[in-house]
C-alpha positions as CSV (number, residue, x, y, z in Angstrom):
1,X,-15.9,-20.7,19.5
2,X,-13.1,-19.9,21.8
3,X,-13.6,-16.8,24.1
4,X,-10.9,-14.4,25.2
5,X,-11.0,-11.4,27.6
6,X,-10.0,-8.2,25.8
7,X,-6.8,-7.7,27.9
8,X,-5.7,-11.3,27.2
9,X,-6.5,-11.0,23.5
10,X,-4.4,-7.9,23.3
11,X,-1.4,-9.6,25.0
12,X,-1.8,-12.7,22.8
13,X,-3.0,-11.1,19.6
14,X,-0.7,-13.2,17.3
15,X,-2.0,-16.4,18.8
16,X,-5.7,-15.2,18.5
17,X,-5.2,-14.0,15.0
18,X,-3.4,-17.3,13.9
19,X,-6.4,-19.3,15.3
20,X,-8.8,-17.1,13.4
21,X,-6.8,-17.4,10.2
22,X,-7.0,-21.2,10.4
23,X,-10.8,-20.9,10.3
24,X,-11.6,-20.9,14.0
25,X,-13.4,-17.6,14.8
26,X,-12.3,-16.0,18.1
27,X,-14.7,-14.2,20.4
28,X,-13.3,-11.3,22.4
29,X,-15.2,-10.2,25.5
30,X,-15.2,-6.9,27.4
31,X,-16.5,-6.8,30.9
32,X,-17.8,-10.4,30.5
33,X,-20.0,-9.5,27.4
34,X,-19.3,-10.3,23.8
35,X,-17.3,-7.4,22.2
36,X,-15.9,-8.5,18.8
37,X,-15.3,-11.7,16.8
38,X,-12.1,-12.1,14.9
39,X,-12.5,-14.2,11.7
40,X,-10.4,-15.1,8.7
41,X,-10.5,-12.3,6.1
42,X,-11.7,-14.6,3.3
43,X,-14.7,-15.6,5.5
44,X,-15.5,-12.0,6.2
45,X,-15.4,-11.0,2.5
46,X,-17.6,-14.0,1.5
47,X,-20.3,-13.1,4.0
48,X,-20.2,-9.4,3.7
49,X,-23.4,-7.9,2.5
50,X,-23.2,-6.5,-1.0
51,X,-23.4,-2.8,-1.2
52,X,-26.2,-2.3,-3.7
53,X,-27.9,1.0,-4.3
54,X,-31.3,1.3,-2.7
55,X,-33.1,1.3,-6.0
56,X,-31.6,-2.1,-6.9
57,X,-32.7,-3.5,-3.6
58,X,-36.3,-2.2,-4.1
59,X,-36.4,-3.5,-7.7
60,X,-35.4,-7.0,-6.5
61,X,-38.2,-7.0,-3.9
62,X,-40.4,-10.1,-4.5
63,X,-43.6,-8.1,-3.6
64,X,-45.3,-5.7,-5.9
65,X,-44.5,-2.3,-4.5
66,X,-47.2,-0.7,-6.6
67,X,-49.7,-2.1,-4.1
68,X,-48.4,0.0,-1.2
69,X,-50.7,2.7,0.0
70,X,-48.5,5.7,0.5
71,X,-50.2,8.9,1.5
72,X,-49.2,12.1,3.2
73,X,-51.2,14.2,5.6
74,X,-52.4,17.4,4.0
75,X,-53.1,19.1,7.3
76,X,-51.0,21.9,8.8
77,X,-48.2,21.1,11.1
78,X,-49.0,21.1,14.8
79,X,-48.4,24.1,17.0
80,X,-45.6,23.8,19.6
81,X,-44.4,26.2,22.3
82,X,-40.8,27.3,22.1
């Protein structure tokens, strides 16, 4: 993956975007650390996590959630000084 400093990537955005569009992800760094990765839109949509409701995710869980021991303390809340 090719790496570009943020300032250089801004100046050469068309070049960086064209490389990403051709399937070569482009890493942009800021202060020497990875900042963002520019990828082809089709690749992004293919790998994007589906936005399922929580109940669907829980239902698709391979474990039996009925085995979970969920309990709640019946004690009073602790005292704090304000």
